N, C-alpha and C positions, 0 to 999 in steps of 0.2 A: 428280467430273467435272462440268463445266458442262453445263447443259441449255438447249436451245432447243426450244420447242414450236411446233406449228402447230394451228390450229383453223378450222373452217368453221361458219358459223351456219345453213346450209341446214336447214330443218325444225325449228329450235329456237326456244325462247322466251327473251327477254332475261334473265329471272330465272335460268333454268337455265344459260344461257351464262355469266353473271357468276359464278354459283355454282361452276361448274367451274374458272374462272380463279382464284377465291379458294381453292378446295380444293387446287389444284395449286401454290399460292404463286407465281403469276405476278406479276412486278414491273412489266413494261411490255407493254402490248398494242400491237403494231405492225400498223396497218391498211394492207395492201398492195393495196387496191382502187384502180383507176384512177379510178373514180367512186364516192365514199364515200356514196352514198345508197342507200336500199333501200325497197321496198314493204313489207317485213317490219317490223312495229312494233318500235321500239327500236333498230334497226340503222343508222339514218342517222347520219352523223358526229357532229353536235353532241349528239344525244340519247345516242348510244353513249358518247361521251366523258364526259358527266355521270354515266351509270350506272357506268362502270368507275372513274372517279375517286372516286365516292361509296364504292366498295368498297376504296379505297386503292391502286388500280392506275393507273399512268401510262398515258396514251393518246398515241400518236404515229402520225400519218398520213404515209406516204411515197408520194405520188402517183407519183413517178418510178419506183417499183418495181411499179406496177400493170400489169396485162395490158391492152394496147390493144384497141380494139373488134374489129379483125380477128383477133386472137389468141383472144378470147372466142368469136367466131363459129366459128373453126376447131375449138375445143375442143367447143362445143355440137354441131357436126356430126359429131363423133367422129374428126376428122382429127388425131390426136395428133402425127404427125410435123410437119405444117404448123404446128400450135399451138406446139410446142417451138421450131421454127425462127423463127417470128415473134417469140416472146417473147425468145429468146436474142439475136436481132438488136436488139430494142428496148432491151435492157439493156446493149448493147455501146457504152457511151458514158461520158464522165467523170462526169456527174451521177449515173447509176445506180451506177457504181463507187464514188463517194463515199458514196452512201447505204448500199451494202453494207458498206463499211468502217466506217461509223457503227454499223451493227448489230453487226459483229464486235467493235468497241470496247465496246459495251454488254454483250455476252455475258460479258466479263471479270468483272463484278461483279453482274450482274442476271439474273434468269430472264425472258427475253423470249419472247413468243409471237406468231408471224406469223398474221394473221387475214385471211380472205377469205370468200367465200360458200360455195364447194363443200364439202360434207360429206366427200367422199372426197379426201384429199390427193393421190392419184395422178392426179386429173383437174384439178388446180389448179397454177397457176404458183408457188405458195409452195414446192412441192417442188423446183422448179428453183432458186429462191432459196436454199434450204437447201443444195443441191448446190454452188452458187457459194461460199457461206460456208464450207463444209467444205474447200474448196481452200486456204483461208488460216487456218483455225482448227479445233481439234479439240473437239468437244462431243457430248453425247448428244442424240439427236433423239427427241422424244415427239410423236406425232400424237394430239391429244386429240379425243374425241367428246363430244357433249352429249346425254346420255340424257334422254328426256322425263320430266318430273317429278323431275329430279335434286335440285332444291331441297327437295322434300318428303322424298325418300329420305335425303338427307344431313342434313337438319335433324331 
């Protein structure tokens, strides 16, 4: 069965993050952040792309699938219902539908991993994206964690 993974980089180091992706045989890291920059070293778009591509993993940023500011604010305040409503409305358009379709097409031959900030996938819009994808395609979902010191333990 095909696998789609999700991962959040909250609290992790870039070396451990890339190590988990490599260990899980991820082919494409799909960055679904609205704003692909980070105060966390190594996780801004261009540096992240360099790191994952150096490990043989393709990097793809799909801004159209990012959670808008008001959705992030609702999630941070703990208003899950409002967060879901905002994000579902945000992706109810042809551009987002096309991006989701692109992901579904990639699932056919590649192990893709949706990436955002939140460690807990239940608090992140990537879970909603997975739900949308599952409406059109059958695959196994793996929510990956990034253990501290993973690179030392795995190596």
